[in-house]
C-alpha positions as CSV (number, residue, x, y, z in Angstrom):
1,M,109.3,57.7,35.9
2,D,106.2,57.0,37.9
3,A,106.0,53.4,36.5
4,F,109.6,52.9,37.5
5,V,109.1,54.1,41.0
6,A,106.0,51.9,41.4
7,A,107.8,48.9,40.0
8,R,110.8,49.5,42.2
9,D,108.6,49.8,45.3
10,E,106.7,46.6,44.4
11,L,110.0,44.8,44.0
12,A,111.2,46.0,47.4
13,H,107.9,44.8,49.0
14,A,108.2,41.4,47.2
15,A,111.8,41.0,48.4
16,L,110.8,41.7,52.0
17,A,108.0,39.2,51.7
18,Y,110.5,36.6,50.4
19,V,112.9,37.3,53.3
20,R,110.0,37.1,55.8
21,A,108.9,33.7,54.3
22,Q,112.4,32.4,54.5
23,I,113.0,33.3,58.2
24,D,109.4,32.9,59.5
25,P,110.0,31.1,62.9
26,R,106.7,29.3,62.6
27,E,107.0,25.9,61.1
28,H,103.7,25.3,59.5
29,A,102.5,23.2,56.6
30,H,102.5,26.1,54.1
31,S,105.9,27.5,54.7
32,A,107.5,26.0,51.6
33,A,104.6,27.2,49.5
34,D,104.9,30.7,51.0
35,V,108.6,30.8,50.1
36,E,107.9,29.6,46.5
37,Y,105.0,32.0,46.1
38,S,107.0,35.0,47.4
39,E,109.9,34.1,45.2
40,E,107.6,34.0,42.1
41,L,106.2,37.4,43.1
42,M,109.7,38.8,43.4
43,C,110.7,37.5,40.0
44,L,107.6,39.0,38.4
45,A,108.3,42.3,40.1
46,A,111.9,42.3,38.9
47,G,110.6,41.9,35.3
48,R,108.4,44.9,35.8
49,V,111.3,46.9,37.0
50,A,113.3,45.9,33.9
51,R,110.5,46.9,31.6
52,A,110.0,50.2,33.4
53,V,113.7,51.0,33.1
54,E,113.7,50.1,29.4
55,A,110.8,52.5,29.0
56,L,112.7,55.4,30.5
57,A,114.7,57.8,28.4
58,E,118.3,56.7,28.1
59,S,119.5,59.6,30.1
60,R,117.2,58.5,33.0
61,Q,118.3,54.9,33.0
62,P,120.7,53.7,35.7
63,I,124.4,54.0,34.8
64,G,125.5,50.9,32.9
65,W,122.0,49.6,32.2
66,D,122.6,49.1,28.5
67,E,126.0,47.5,28.9
68,A,126.3,43.8,28.1
69,V,126.8,41.6,31.2
70,A,129.4,38.9,30.9
71,P,128.1,35.4,31.5
72,V,129.1,33.9,34.8
């Protein structure tokens, strides 16, 4: 469970960094790179959350975690 909590917190921080990069009022030369970098960090953190949830006992996984998702 500790790995899941750490991964979840990391994802939340990465998502906030992504939002901050998107709405940063300063227009500087690195803004596009900041957005791309924070997006990559968010995707990597999401993968860690998925692996941490998979490592949990089935009774501890979020409801519906193991259900197939219909393609959009």
